[in-house]
N, CA, C and O atoms as a MOPAC input file, in Angstrom:
PM7 MOZYME 1SCF
protein

 N    -40.79400 1   -20.52600 1     3.06300 1
 C    -40.18000 1   -21.23300 1     1.96500 1
 C    -41.11800 1   -22.38300 1     1.56200 1
 O    -41.56200 1   -23.13800 1     2.42600 1
 N    -41.42100 1   -22.52500 1     0.27300 1
 C    -42.28700 1   -23.62400 1    -0.17100 1
 C    -41.66500 1   -24.98600 1     0.14400 1
 O    -40.44200 1   -25.11000 1     0.20900 1
 N    -42.51500 1   -26.01700 1     0.34100 1
 C    -41.99600 1   -27.33800 1     0.71600 1
 C    -40.90600 1   -27.87000 1    -0.21900 1
 O    -39.91400 1   -28.42400 1     0.25400 1
 N    -41.06900 1   -27.71300 1    -1.52700 1
 C    -40.06600 1   -28.22900 1    -2.46300 1
 C    -38.73200 1   -27.51100 1    -2.27700 1
 O    -37.67200 1   -28.13500 1    -2.32300 1
 N    -38.79100 1   -26.20500 1    -2.06900 1
 C    -37.56100 1   -25.42900 1    -1.85000 1
 C    -36.89800 1   -25.84000 1    -0.53500 1
 O    -35.67200 1   -25.91400 1    -0.45000 1
 N    -37.70500 1   -26.10400 1     0.48300 1
 C    -37.16000 1   -26.55100 1     1.76900 1
 C    -36.47900 1   -27.89800 1     1.61200 1
 O    -35.38800 1   -28.11200 1     2.14100 1
 N    -37.11500 1   -28.80600 1     0.89000 1
 C    -36.54400 1   -30.13000 1     0.64100 1
 C    -35.20000 1   -30.00600 1    -0.06800 1
 O    -34.22500 1   -30.65200 1     0.31700 1
 N    -35.15400 1   -29.17700 1    -1.10000 1
 C    -33.90500 1   -28.99500 1    -1.84900 1
 C    -32.82900 1   -28.34900 1    -0.98600 1
 O    -31.65500 1   -28.70500 1    -1.08500 1
 N    -33.23000 1   -27.39300 1    -0.13300 1
 C    -32.26400 1   -26.73900 1     0.75500 1
 C    -31.63700 1   -27.75500 1     1.70200 1
 O    -30.43700 1   -27.69800 1     1.97400 1
 N    -32.45500 1   -28.69500 1     2.20800 1
 C    -31.92900 1   -29.71800 1     3.11700 1
 C    -31.03300 1   -30.70500 1     2.37500 1
 O    -30.08600 1   -31.23700 1     2.95500 1
 N    -31.32100 1   -30.95500 1     1.10300 1
 C    -30.44100 1   -31.81700 1     0.30600 1
 C    -29.07900 1   -31.17000 1     0.11000 1
 O    -28.05000 1   -31.84300 1     0.15500 1
 N    -29.08000 1   -29.85600 1    -0.10900 1
 C    -27.81600 1   -29.12500 1    -0.33000 1
 C    -27.03100 1   -28.96100 1     0.96200 1
 O    -25.80000 1   -28.96400 1     0.94800 1
 N    -27.73900 1   -28.81700 1     2.08100 1
 C    -27.08400 1   -28.53700 1     3.35200 1
 C    -27.65800 1   -29.44100 1     4.44600 1
 O    -28.63700 1   -29.07200 1     5.09500 1
 N    -27.06200 1   -30.62600 1     4.66100 1
 C    -27.59400 1   -31.56500 1     5.66100 1
 C    -27.66800 1   -30.98500 1     7.07200 1
 O    -28.41300 1   -31.50000 1     7.90500 1
 N    -26.91900 1   -29.93200 1     7.35400 1
 C    -26.99000 1   -29.35100 1     8.70200 1
 C    -28.36800 1   -28.74300 1     8.96600 1
 O    -28.77600 1   -28.63500 1    10.12200 1
 N    -29.08900 1   -28.34500 1     7.92000 1
 C    -30.45400 1   -27.83800 1     8.11100 1
 C    -31.36600 1   -28.95100 1     8.62500 1
 O    -32.20800 1   -28.72600 1     9.49400 1
 N    -31.18900 1   -30.15100 1     8.07800 1
 C    -31.98300 1   -31.28300 1     8.55500 1
 C    -31.61600 1   -31.60400 1    10.00100 1
 O    -32.48900 1   -31.90700 1    10.81500 1
 N    -30.33100 1   -31.53800 1    10.31800 1
 C    -29.91300 1   -31.79900 1    11.69900 1
 C    -30.50200 1   -30.75600 1    12.64200 1
 O    -30.89300 1   -31.09000 1    13.76100 1
 N    -30.57300 1   -29.50300 1    12.21200 1
 C    -31.18100 1   -28.45900 1    13.04600 1
 C    -32.60800 1   -28.85000 1    13.43400 1
 O    -33.00700 1   -28.68200 1    14.58600 1
 N    -33.36200 1   -29.36300 1    12.49100 1
 C    -34.73900 1   -29.76800 1    12.77500 1
 C    -34.78100 1   -30.98500 1    13.69400 1
 O    -35.61700 1   -31.05700 1    14.59400 1
 N    -33.89400 1   -31.93000 1    13.47000 1
 C    -33.80200 1   -33.10600 1    14.32800 1
 C    -33.51500 1   -32.69000 1    15.76800 1
 O    -34.19900 1   -33.12400 1    16.69500 1
 N    -32.50200 1   -31.84700 1    15.94900 1
 C    -32.09600 1   -31.43300 1    17.29200 1
 C    -33.18000 1   -30.59900 1    17.96400 1
 O    -33.47500 1   -30.79300 1    19.14400 1
 N    -33.76500 1   -29.68300 1    17.22800 1
 C    -34.84000 1   -28.86000 1    17.79800 1
 C    -35.99400 1   -29.74300 1    18.26900 1
 O    -36.56900 1   -29.50700 1    19.33200 1
 N    -36.32500 1   -30.74700 1    17.48400 1
 C    -37.39400 1   -31.66900 1    17.87700 1
 C    -37.01800 1   -32.40600 1    19.15400 1
 O    -37.84400 1   -32.53100 1    20.05800 1
 N    -35.78200 1   -32.89700 1    19.24200 1
 C    -35.31600 1   -33.59700 1    20.44200 1
 C    -35.39300 1   -32.70700 1    21.67900 1
 O    -35.69000 1   -33.17400 1    22.77800 1
 N    -35.12300 1   -31.42300 1    21.48300 1
 C    -35.10800 1   -30.47200 1    22.59600 1
 C    -36.48800 1   -29.87600 1    22.88100 1
 O    -36.66500 1   -29.14700 1    23.85700 1
 N    -37.45800 1   -30.18700 1    22.03100 1
 C    -38.80000 1   -29.63700 1    22.21500 1
 C    -38.85400 1   -28.14700 1    21.93400 1
 O    -39.58700 1   -27.41200 1    22.59600 1
 N    -38.08800 1   -27.70200 1    20.96200 1
 C    -38.01200 1   -26.28600 1    20.60400 1
 C    -38.27200 1   -26.11800 1    19.11100 1
 O    -38.21700 1   -27.07800 1    18.34300 1
 N    -38.55500 1   -24.88300 1    18.71800 1
 C    -38.54100 1   -24.56900 1    17.29600 1
 C    -37.08500 1   -24.35200 1    16.89100 1
 O    -36.22900 1   -24.08900 1    17.73600 1
 N    -36.81800 1   -24.46200 1    15.61400 1
 C    -35.45700 1   -24.21700 1    15.12700 1
 C    -35.06000 1   -22.77800 1    15.43700 1
 O    -33.92900 1   -22.51000 1    15.84100 1
 N    -35.98900 1   -21.86600 1    15.24600 1
 C    -35.69500 1   -20.45000 1    15.51500 1
 C    -35.29200 1   -20.23900 1    16.97400 1
 O    -34.30000 1   -19.56800 1    17.25900 1
 N    -36.06000 1   -20.81100 1    17.88700 1
 C    -35.73700 1   -20.65000 1    19.31400 1
 C    -34.39900 1   -21.30100 1    19.63700 1
 O    -33.57900 1   -20.72100 1    20.34700 1
 N    -34.17800 1   -22.50600 1    19.11700 1
 C    -32.91600 1   -23.19800 1    19.37500 1
 C    -31.73000 1   -22.35900 1    18.90900 1
 O    -30.74200 1   -22.21400 1    19.62900 1
 N    -31.83400 1   -21.80800 1    17.70100 1
 C    -30.73600 1   -20.98800 1    17.17500 1
 C    -30.51300 1   -19.72900 1    18.00100 1
 O    -29.38900 1   -19.23900 1    18.10500 1
 N    -31.57200 1   -19.21300 1    18.58100 1
 C    -31.46300 1   -18.01500 1    19.41400 1
 C    -30.78500 1   -18.34100 1    20.73900 1
 O    -29.97700 1   -17.55400 1    21.23200 1
 N    -31.10800 1   -19.49800 1    21.31900 1
 C    -30.67100 1   -19.81000 1    22.68000 1
 C    -29.40100 1   -20.65300 1    22.77200 1
 O    -28.79400 1   -20.74300 1    23.83900 1
 N    -28.99700 1   -21.27000 1    21.65900 1
 C    -27.85000 1   -22.16400 1    21.70400 1
 C    -26.67500 1   -21.56700 1    20.92800 1
 O    -26.83900 1   -21.04300 1    19.82700 1
 N    -25.50500 1   -21.65800 1    21.52000 1
 C    -24.31900 1   -21.17700 1    20.81100 1
 C    -23.97300 1   -22.13200 1    19.67200 1
 O    -24.36700 1   -23.29800 1    19.68200 1
 N    -23.24100 1   -21.62600 1    18.70300 1
 C    -22.81600 1   -22.47000 1    17.59100 1
 C    -21.90800 1   -23.59400 1    18.09300 1
 O    -21.97800 1   -24.71500 1    17.59000 1
 N    -21.06600 1   -23.30700 1    19.07000 1
 C    -20.16100 1   -24.33400 1    19.61200 1
 C    -20.96300 1   -25.49000 1    20.22700 1
 O    -20.60400 1   -26.65300 1    20.04500 1
 N    -22.03500 1   -25.18000 1    20.94700 1
 C    -22.85300 1   -26.24000 1    21.53800 1
 C    -23.56000 1   -27.03700 1    20.44700 1
 O    -23.65300 1   -28.26100 1    20.53200 1
 N    -24.05800 1   -26.34900 1    19.42600 1
 C    -24.73600 1   -27.03100 1    18.32300 1
 C    -23.78400 1   -27.99600 1    17.62600 1
 O    -24.16100 1   -29.12400 1    17.31100 1
 N    -22.56100 1   -27.55700 1    17.38700 1
 C    -21.55700 1   -28.42000 1    16.75900 1
 C    -21.26400 1   -29.62400 1    17.65700 1
 O    -21.10000 1   -30.73900 1    17.16000 1
 N    -21.19900 1   -29.41200 1    18.95600 1
 C    -20.97500 1   -30.52300 1    19.88400 1
 C    -22.10000 1   -31.55400 1    19.78700 1
 O    -21.83900 1   -32.75700 1    19.79500 1
 N    -23.34200 1   -31.09300 1    19.69700 1
 C    -24.47200 1   -32.00600 1    19.54200 1
 C    -24.37900 1   -32.76300 1    18.21800 1
 O    -24.67000 1   -33.95800 1    18.16400 1
 N    -23.97900 1   -32.08000 1    17.16500 1
 C    -23.86000 1   -32.72500 1    15.85700 1
 C    -22.79700 1   -33.83100 1    15.90500 1
 O    -22.99600 1   -34.91200 1    15.34900 1
 N    -21.68700 1   -33.56200 1    16.55900 1
 C    -20.62900 1   -34.56500 1    16.71000 1
 C    -21.12900 1   -35.72500 1    17.56100 1
 O    -20.89300 1   -36.88600 1    17.22700 1
 N    -21.81200 1   -35.42200 1    18.64900 1
 C    -22.35300 1   -36.45800 1    19.53300 1
 C    -23.27100 1   -37.40400 1    18.76100 1
 O    -23.10000 1   -38.62100 1    18.82200 1
 N    -24.24300 1   -36.85100 1    18.03500 1
 C    -25.19500 1   -37.70000 1    17.30900 1
 C    -24.52600 1   -38.42900 1    16.14300 1
 O    -24.92300 1   -39.54600 1    15.81100 1
 N    -23.52900 1   -37.82100 1    15.52300 1
 C    -22.79200 1   -38.49900 1    14.46300 1
 C    -22.04100 1   -39.70800 1    14.99500 1
 O    -22.06600 1   -40.77700 1    14.38500 1
 N    -21.37400 1   -39.54100 1    16.13100 1
 C    -20.63400 1   -40.64400 1    16.74700 1
 C    -21.58600 1   -41.73700 1    17.22200 1
 O    -21.29500 1   -42.92600 1    17.09100 1
 N    -22.71800 1   -41.32600 1    17.76800 1
 C    -23.72700 1   -42.29100 1    18.23500 1
 C    -24.21100 1   -43.14300 1    17.06100 1
 O    -24.32700 1   -44.36200 1    17.18100 1
 N    -24.49000 1   -42.50400 1    15.93600 1
 C    -24.94500 1   -43.22500 1    14.74700 1
 C    -23.86300 1   -44.19400 1    14.26100 1
 O    -24.17100 1   -45.31100 1    13.84300 1
 N    -22.61800 1   -43.77300 1    14.31300 1
 C    -21.51700 1   -44.65700 1    13.89500 1
 C    -21.43700 1   -45.88700 1    14.79500 1
 O    -21.26900 1   -47.00500 1    14.30800 1
 N    -21.55800 1   -45.68400 1    16.11400 1
 C    -21.50600 1   -46.81600 1    17.04200 1
 C    -22.67000 1   -47.77600 1    16.79900 1
 O    -22.49100 1   -48.99300 1    16.83600 1
 N    -23.86400 1   -47.22700 1    16.55100 1
 C    -25.02900 1   -48.06900 1    16.30300 1
 C    -24.86600 1   -48.85600 1    14.99900 1
 O    -25.22500 1   -50.03200 1    14.92800 1
 N    -24.32600 1   -48.20200 1    13.97400 1
 C    -24.10300 1   -48.88800 1    12.70000 1
 C    -23.06800 1   -50.00200 1    12.86500 1
 O    -23.24300 1   -51.09900 1    12.33400 1
 N    -22.00700 1   -49.72300 1    13.59200 1
 C    -20.98600 1   -50.73500 1    13.83200 1
 C    -21.56200 1   -51.91700 1    14.60900 1
 O    -21.25700 1   -53.07100 1    14.30500 1
 N    -22.38500 1   -51.63400 1    15.60000 1
 C    -23.00100 1   -52.70700 1    16.38100 1
 C    -23.89800 1   -53.56800 1    15.50400 1
 O    -23.92000 1   -54.79000 1    15.65100 1
 N    -24.63100 1   -52.94700 1    14.60000 1
 C    -25.48900 1   -53.71200 1    13.69000 1
 C    -24.64500 1   -54.59300 1    12.76900 1
 O    -24.97400 1   -55.75700 1    12.54100 1
 N    -23.55500 1   -54.02900 1    12.24200 1
 C    -22.69000 1   -54.80400 1    11.35200 1
 C    -22.03400 1   -55.95200 1    12.10400 1
 O    -21.93900 1   -57.06200 1    11.58200 1
 N    -21.59100 1   -55.69800 1    13.30200 1
 C    -20.95900 1   -56.72100 1    14.11900 1
 C    -21.96600 1   -57.81300 1    14.44500 1
 O    -21.62900 1   -58.99700 1    14.42800 1
 N    -23.17800 1   -57.42600 1    14.73500 1
 C    -24.22900 1   -58.40300 1    15.03000 1
 C    -24.52500 1   -59.27600 1    13.83500 1
 O    -24.73600 1   -60.47900 1    13.98400 1
 N    -24.54400 1   -58.69300 1    12.65300 1
 C    -24.79800 1   -59.46500 1    11.44100 1
 C    -23.67100 1   -60.45100 1    11.18500 1
 O    -23.90900 1   -61.59600 1    10.80100 1
 N    -22.42700 1   -59.99300 1    11.40200 1
 C    -21.27200 1   -60.87600 1    11.15400 1
 C    -21.30600 1   -62.06600 1    12.09100 1
 O    -20.93300 1   -63.17400 1    11.70600 1
 N    -21.75500 1   -61.84200 1    13.32700 1
 C    -21.79900 1   -62.91900 1    14.30700 1
 C    -22.83500 1   -63.97000 1    13.98100 1
 O    -22.71000 1   -65.10900 1    14.43100 1
 N    -23.87300 1   -63.61900 1    13.20000 1
 C    -24.92700 1   -64.57200 1    12.87700 1
 C    -24.60500 1   -65.41400 1    11.65700 1
 O    -25.24500 1   -66.44600 1    11.45300 1
 N    -23.64500 1   -65.02100 1    10.84200 1
 C    -23.32600 1   -65.75100 1     9.60700 1
 C    -22.53800 1   -66.98500 1     9.87300 1
 O    -22.19200 1   -67.70900 1     8.93900 1

């Protein structure tokens, strides 16, 4: 897929970007990860990283409020 088409595909479907993020974290290609990981496990990882990002964002906001 050409780079522009890949970029647009990730804009339409953020889970494609997450697939690349997770594969990188695991030291795998996306193809290998999809072959070896069940969809249920992938969804669990997506929820985990989503919650982690929320906690980090909340901590940043709380930290900013404390400095004002």
